[in-house]
Structures are given as structure tokens and as C-alpha cells.
C-alpha positions in Angstrom: -36.1 25.8 -54.8 -33.9 28.5 -54.1 -32.5 31.4 -55.5 -28.2 32.1 -55.5 -26.2 34.3 -55.7 -22.2 34.4 -54.7 -19.5 36.7 -55.2 -17.3 34.2 -57.5 -13.7 36.6 -57.7 -13.3 35.3 -60.6 -14.5 32.5 -62.2 -11.2 31.5 -63.4 -10.2 29.3 -60.8 -10.9 25.4 -62.0 -12.0 25.1 -58.0 -14.6 28.3 -58.5 -16.2 26.8 -61.3 -16.4 23.2 -60.3 -18.0 24.2 -56.3 -20.9 27.2 -58.3 -21.3 23.8 -60.4 -22.1 21.8 -57.1 -24.0 24.0 -56.3 -26.3 24.9 -59.0 -27.0 21.3 -59.6 -27.9 20.8 -56.4 -29.8 23.7 -55.1 -32.5 23.5 -58.1 -32.5 27.1 -58.6 -34.2 29.5 -60.1 -32.3 32.4 -60.9 -28.2 31.8 -60.5 -26.7 36.0 -59.4 -22.3 36.4 -59.2 -20.7 39.3 -58.4 -17.1 40.3 -60.0 -17.2 37.7 -62.4 -14.1 39.3 -63.9 -15.4 37.1 -67.5 -15.6 38.2 -70.6 -19.0 37.7 -71.8 -17.5 34.5 -74.3 -16.6 33.4 -71.2 -19.6 33.3 -69.6 -22.0 32.1 -72.5 -19.4 29.4 -72.1 -20.8 29.0 -68.3 -23.5 29.2 -68.6 -23.8 25.9 -71.7 -22.2 24.2 -69.2 -24.1 24.3 -66.1 -27.2 24.1 -68.2 -28.2 27.9 -67.4 -28.2 29.2 -70.7 -30.7 32.0 -70.7 -29.8 35.3 -69.5 -27.9 38.5 -68.3 -24.3 39.2 -68.5 -22.6 42.4 -67.5 -19.5 41.5 -69.2 -16.7 42.8 -67.5 -14.1 46.1 -67.6 -10.7 44.3 -68.4 -10.1 41.7 -65.2 -12.5 43.5 -62.4 -16.3 43.6 -61.9 -19.1 41.7 -64.5 -22.2 40.5 -63.7 -24.1 37.8 -64.6 -28.2 36.5 -63.4 -29.2 32.7 -65.5 -31.7 30.5 -65.7 -33.1 27.4 -67.3 -34.8 27.7 -70.7 -37.7 27.7 -70.1 -38.4 29.7 -67.4 -40.1 32.8 -67.6 -38.4 35.9 -66.6 -38.3 39.6 -68.0 -35.7 41.8 -68.1 -36.7 45.0 -66.6 -33.5 47.0 -66.1 -29.1 46.1 -66.4 -26.6 47.9 -65.8 -22.3 47.4 -63.4 -24.1 47.3 -60.6 -27.7 45.8 -59.8 -29.0 42.9 -62.9 -33.4 43.8 -62.1 -35.9 41.2 -63.4 -39.4 39.9 -63.2 -40.0 36.8 -62.4 -43.5 35.1 -64.0 -45.4 31.4 -64.2 -44.9 30.1 -61.1 -47.7 27.9 -60.3 -50.5 29.9 -57.7 -47.7 32.5 -57.8 -47.9 36.2 -58.7 -44.9 37.3 -61.1 -43.1 38.9 -58.5 -39.4 41.2 -58.6 -35.9 39.4 -57.6 -33.0 41.9 -58.0 -29.1 41.1 -58.2 -26.9 43.9 -56.7 -23.8 45.2 -55.8 -22.8 47.9 -54.2 -19.5 49.9 -55.1 -17.0 49.1 -54.4 -15.1 52.6 -53.1 -17.1 53.5 -50.5 -16.9 57.7 -51.7 -18.6 56.1 -54.0 -21.1 54.2 -51.9 -24.1 56.6 -52.4 -24.4 56.4 -56.0 -25.6 52.3 -55.0 -29.0 54.0 -52.5 -29.4 56.7 -55.4 -30.2 53.6 -57.6 -31.4 51.5 -55.6 -34.7 54.0 -54.5 -34.5 54.4 -58.5 -36.1 51.4 -58.5 -38.7 50.8 -55.1 -40.6 52.9 -57.4 -40.4 52.0 -61.2 -43.1 49.5 -59.9 -45.0 47.9 -56.6 -45.0 44.4 -56.3 -43.2 41.9 -54.7 -40.1 42.1 -55.0 -36.7 40.6 -52.9 -33.2 41.9 -53.5 -29.7 39.8 -53.1 -26.5 40.6 -53.3 -22.9 41.7 -52.3 -24.1 45.2 -50.8 -19.9 46.2 -49.7 -22.1 47.4 -46.4 -23.1 46.5 -43.3 -25.9 48.1 -41.3 -24.7 47.6 -37.5 -21.7 47.9 -35.8 -21.4 44.7 -35.1 -21.9 42.5 -38.3 -18.0 43.3 -38.6 -15.2 42.4 -36.1 -11.4 43.0 -36.6 -9.0 45.8 -37.1 -10.8 49.2 -37.7 -14.3 49.9 -36.9 -16.5 50.8 -40.4 -17.9 54.7 -40.2 -21.0 55.3 -38.4 -22.9 57.5 -40.4 -22.0 55.3 -44.1 -23.6 52.7 -42.2 -27.1 55.2 -41.4 -27.6 55.6 -45.3 -27.4 52.0 -46.3 -30.0 52.0 -43.3 -31.6 54.8 -44.4 -31.9 53.7 -48.3 -33.1 50.3 -47.3 -35.9 51.5 -45.4 -37.1 54.6 -47.9 -37.3 51.5 -50.3 -39.2 49.0 -47.9 -37.0 46.1 -47.5 -36.6 44.4 -44.2 -33.3 42.4 -43.7 -34.5 37.9 -43.9 -31.8 36.3 -42.0 -29.6 33.7 -42.1 -28.6 30.5 -41.4 -25.3 29.4 -40.9 -22.5 31.8 -40.2 -22.9 35.7 -39.1 -20.0 37.2 -41.7 -20.0 36.7 -45.4 -15.9 37.4 -46.2 -12.6 37.9 -44.8 -10.0 39.8 -46.0 -7.9 36.3 -45.4 -5.2 38.1 -43.3 -3.4 36.8 -39.7 -2.8 38.9 -36.9 -4.6 42.3 -35.5 -5.4 42.5 -39.8 -7.5 39.8 -39.7 -11.0 41.0 -40.4 -14.8 39.1 -40.8 -17.5 41.2 -42.5 -21.6 40.7 -43.7 -21.4 42.2 -47.0 -23.8 39.8 -48.6 -27.6 39.4 -47.8 -30.8 38.9 -49.3 -33.6 41.6 -48.4 -37.4 42.0 -49.3 -40.4 44.0 -49.2 -43.9 43.4 -47.0 -46.1 42.1 -50.0 -42.3 39.4 -50.8 -42.7 38.3 -47.7 -46.4 38.0 -47.4 -45.6 36.0 -51.2 -42.9 33.3 -49.2 -43.7 32.9 -45.8 -41.4 30.4 -45.4 -38.1 31.3 -47.0 -34.7 31.1 -45.3 -31.2 32.9 -46.2 -28.4 30.0 -46.1 -24.9 30.8 -45.4 -22.5 28.2 -47.4 -19.4 28.3 -46.5 -16.8 28.9 -50.4 -13.7 27.4 -50.8 -13.3 28.9 -53.3 -14.2 32.6 -52.6 -13.8 34.7 -49.7 -17.3 35.5 -49.8 -20.1 33.0 -48.5 -22.5 31.4 -51.0 -26.2 32.9 -49.7 -28.7 30.5 -51.3 -32.5 32.0 -50.2 -35.0 29.0 -50.3 -37.7 30.0 -50.8 -39.7 26.3 -49.2 -38.8 24.7 -46.6 -36.4 22.5 -46.9 -37.5 18.4 -47.7 -35.1 16.0 -46.0 -33.0 13.3 -48.8 -33.2 10.1 -47.7 -30.2 8.3 -49.1 -29.7 5.8 -50.8 -27.6 2.9 -50.5 -24.6 2.4 -53.9 -23.4 -0.8 -55.6 -19.9 -1.8 -54.9 -17.8 -0.4 -58.1 -14.3 -0.7 -58.6 -12.4 2.1 -58.6 -9.6 2.8 -60.5 -7.3 4.6 -59.2 -7.3 1.8 -56.4 -4.4 -0.3 -58.7 -2.8 2.8 -58.8 -2.1 1.4 -55.3 0.7 -1.1 -54.7 -0.9 -2.9 -51.8 -4.2 -3.6 -54.6 -2.4 -7.1 -55.6 -1.8 -8.3 -52.5 -5.7 -7.4 -51.1 -6.6 -8.9 -53.7 -4.4 -12.0 -53.4 -5.0 -12.2 -49.1 -8.6 -12.4 -49.6 -9.1 -14.7 -53.4 -6.8 -17.4 -51.4 -6.2 -20.5 -53.7 -5.3 -22.8 -50.4 -8.1 -22.0 -48.2 -9.2 -24.6 -46.6 -12.3 -25.3 -46.6 -13.2 -26.6 -50.2 -16.5 -25.9 -50.3 -16.3 -22.0 -50.1 -18.2 -21.6 -53.1 -17.2 -18.4 -55.8 -19.8 -16.1 -55.0 -18.7 -16.3 -51.0 -15.1 -15.6 -52.3 -15.6 -12.7 -54.8 -18.2 -11.6 -51.7 -15.4 -12.1 -49.2 -12.4 -9.6 -52.1 -15.7 -7.6 -52.3 -14.8 -7.3 -48.2 -11.4 -6.4 -48.7 -11.0 -4.0 -50.7 -14.3 -1.7 -49.7 -12.3 -1.7 -45.5 -9.3 -0.6 -47.2 -11.0 1.4 -48.7 -11.8 2.8 -46.4 -8.3 2.4 -44.1 -6.9 4.2 -47.2 -8.7 6.1 -49.6 -11.3 6.4 -47.5 -15.0 7.7 -50.0 -13.9 10.6 -52.1 -16.9 11.9 -51.6 -16.8 12.0 -48.7 -14.5 13.9 -47.4 -15.4 16.1 -49.6 -18.5 16.5 -47.4 -16.8 16.4 -44.1 -13.9 18.9 -44.8 -17.1 21.2 -46.5 -19.7 20.6 -42.6 -16.5 22.2 -41.2 -15.7 24.7 -42.9 -19.2 25.5 -42.3 -19.1 25.2 -38.6 -16.0 27.1 -37.9 -16.7 29.6 -39.7 -20.2 29.7 -37.8 -18.3 30.1 -34.4 -17.7 33.4 -36.2 -14.4 33.4 -34.5 -11.9 36.0 -35.5 -7.9 34.8 -34.5 -8.9 31.2 -33.2 -10.1 30.0 -35.7 -8.0 31.1 -38.4 -5.0 28.8 -39.2 -7.5 25.5 -39.3 -10.0 27.6 -42.0 -7.5 28.7 -44.7 -6.3 25.0 -43.9 -9.5 23.1 -44.8 -10.5 25.6 -47.9 -7.3 24.2 -49.3 -7.5 20.7 -49.0 -11.1 21.0 -50.2 -9.1 22.1 -53.4 -7.0 19.5 -53.8 -9.4 17.1 -53.3 -11.7 18.5 -56.0 -9.2 17.8 -57.5 -9.2 15.1 -56.7 -12.3 14.0 -57.6 -12.6 14.9 -60.6 -9.9 12.0 -62.2 -12.1 10.4 -60.3 -15.5 10.5 -62.2 -13.2 11.0 -65.6 -11.9 7.5 -65.1 -15.7 6.4 -64.6 -16.6 8.2 -67.2 -13.4 6.4 -69.3 -14.1 9.6 -71.6 -9.7 10.9 -72.0 -11.7 14.3 -73.6 -12.0 16.0 -70.1 -11.1 19.0 -69.3 -10.2 20.2 -65.9 -13.6 21.6 -64.8 -16.4 19.6 -67.2 -16.8 16.6 -64.8 -20.6 18.8 -64.2 -21.2 18.8 -67.9 -24.5 17.5 -70.4 -22.1 15.4 -72.3 -20.2 13.5 -69.3 -22.7 13.4 -67.8 -24.8 11.0 -70.5 -21.0 9.0 -71.0 -20.6 7.9 -67.9 -24.6 6.8 -67.0 -24.2 5.3 -70.4 -21.5 3.4 -68.9 -23.8 2.3 -65.6 -26.5 1.3 -68.9 -23.9 -1.3 -70.3 -22.5 -2.8 -67.0 -26.3 -3.5 -66.5 -26.3 -7.6 -67.1 -30.5 -7.8 -68.4 -30.4 -11.6 -69.0 -28.1 -13.7 -70.3 -28.2 -17.2 -72.8 -28.9 -20.8 -70.5 -26.9 -23.9 -71.9 -29.9 -25.3 -73.1 -30.0 -22.1 -75.9 -32.9 -20.1 -74.3 -32.9 -16.2 -73.2 -33.7 -15.9 -69.9 -34.2 -12.4 -67.8 -34.8 -13.7 -64.5 -33.2 -12.6 -61.8 -32.5 -15.8 -59.9 -32.6 -18.1 -63.3 -29.6 -15.2 -64.7 -27.8 -16.3 -61.4 -27.7 -19.6 -61.6 -26.7 -19.8 -65.1 -23.7 -17.7 -63.9 -22.9 -19.5 -61.5 -23.1 -22.8 -63.4 -20.2 -21.5 -65.6 -18.4 -19.8 -64.2 -18.9 -23.8 -61.6 -17.0 -25.7 -64.7 -14.2 -23.7 -65.7 -13.2 -23.1 -62.1 -13.5 -27.0 -61.7 -11.2 -28.4 -64.6 -8.2 -28.9 -65.5 -8.7 -27.5 -68.7 -10.7 -24.4 -68.7 -9.5 -23.2 -72.4 -12.4 -24.8 -73.5 -14.8 -21.5 -72.3 -14.4 -18.1 -74.0 -14.6 -15.5 -70.7 
């Protein structure tokens, strides 16, 4: 169970939409907070339907700038307290064995000269009620000099004002896991800058209520900001499961596929005792080996590159890793588009548009295909319906054994 906060820098790009949708689905989040959505109210409502977080508060953008959104699933007990173009404040209720607590998504003013307005707002919110309180988002400010490397130094007075504001509100930084810096200006050379602008802070009452909470900085290819994931409890390890073999439609786009199958399905094989199911297994092994060598597992490749991006950004280097980081972001976005094609092939949904891979209807279509591909039972030669796995296998082997052992198989319906 978690809270997600991300300055997405606009939901207009397909990679930003896809990466966000994936993270929301995997993290099982109570709340999802977005800043700088640069999106209208209608566009945000469409996105909410896509990720199935249909409840929430949306502060539309002013043209192509700004825009906030806090979203949650229907049925979650959340009550709005207040909102503006810089914050959304709610109370979370109805959690098992947990008293109501307050969650505020915050976006510090992007202009340093108007940052005091943001601190005044935070202090005013603090005075509104006395309950467990957590605040997360892009504060657009650092608390100390070592939260920034590169280019010009930040103003010491402004850093002190930020620390003073947090102190008055009784808010304590919850720290982080992974890389230190959450934003990069994307430049190369001496102007390259890394800064910790995004964070999670909470008062003592909230920290006591969620003593196992941890904050993770997640490298994202769709924005120059990291995503902030606040886990309320310790993360549980997920046991990997073995997936069955599936023939990928994208293989047929490669002319080598036909030859791979021919080599595996050798009609001149010297061993006459070689059974049909053994030839199928041989063909499967050849295709899987070829897939690993040529295509590799697209999901695995994506995870490896995302993990590599996370590792490199965790090094907190200013210049040494700049080109590799930008290159990885480009590669990840390209793989996300290929993954979209793969899902489209599996579902056979020709209506699918870019970015809809995680919609409810799309997954229902893919799930329905899985049901169609499952053999529940077969009619035997004696006219009896068989559902036992062993009997089904015998019926299949007997049927195809007759076909491939006669010179005139036209009498059989395949």
C-alpha cells in the first residue's frame, strides 16, 4: 500500500502516460498525486478512467502550464479539505485499525521570488487541524546545500526560510531510498544540474502511526523528475511464477522464423521413433532460444534498462553518467512503444490506440483470449467427453498420430 507523487511535466507524451499507468497498477496506491499535468479537466477525467482511479480532485492547468490532480479508487473513504493551484488537502478515513489521517499534495511556486507565498500557505494549512499529517510533492526548494550539485549555488537565505517553515509546522523529512537527487535539467557540460526538489515530510503523530513507512525515489523516463513512492508498510517480496510458452506474432515479421521452424521440424529425422509431441517440444525450444538471442524478452529488457537507469541515477554523478542516462531514457521510451505493439498482437484488438494498454476493457479482452486458448476437455473416439488431463493428452496424441501415419489424411478434419 502506497502513495505516489510525481511531477510528470505534462501528460501529453505516450511514455509518460504508460510509465505512470504501470507504476499505479503495480504499487496498489491509495492516493496518486500529479503536478504540472498541463492538462484540461476533460483530459484528466479521461486519464482517471484509464487507470481506474475515477475519484479525485483535479485543478486544471492554466493553458500549457501548471495543473494538479489527486486521484483515488472509487470506494476509498477520502474527504476533501481544501485545494488551490499549489496544493490539494484531504483526510484519509476508513483504513482498518487506523485513525483518520491527513495527506497534502504540495507544489512550491516555481519562481524563487514568490516562494514565501508557498511557505505561508503551508503554515496556514498546519493551523487548520491537529491530526497525523503527511505532505508530499515538488517543493521546488532544497533545505541545504548538499541537496544540489552543479552550476550555480542556491541562496542560503531561501534554504533557511524553507527549513524554518518545516520547523514551524512540525514537519520532518522522511528521508529516501535510491538516488539522492530527484530532478535534472537535462543539460550537458558545466551547466548540468542535479537537485533534490521532491520530498515527503510528516509530523510526529503520522510517523508514529506509520512507523514502517519508507520513501523511494523512482527513476522515470517520461519526466525530468523522479517519482516519489511512499510505502506505508514494508514491501513484501513477490514470488516469481513460471509462464507457459506462447508463440509471439512479432516473430513472423522476421524472415528467419520460417527457417528456425523448418530446422526444428525436420521431416528427414533418422529417428523414426521420434514422437509428435517431442517434435513440438523441439520446435518450442528452438523458438525460445532464438527469441532470447534475437528479440530477448521485451518485458525483461525493459526491467533491466529501468533498473540500470535507477542504478546510474543513484550514483548521483553530475557529468560522468549524463550521456548514458539520456540514452537509457530514449531506449526505455522506444521499448515501451514496442511493448504496446506486443500487447496489441496478443489481444488482437485492432481498435487499440497508443496508451490504452492498461485500460480495463483491453485487459478484459486479453484475459478472454487466455480463456479461449485453454482446453477444458475433448470428445474421445468413443463419443465420450473427457476433462481429465491425462485422457485429454491421450486423445490429442491419438488423433494427430493417425493423421501423420497415413498417406491420405484428407479424411480428417483439422
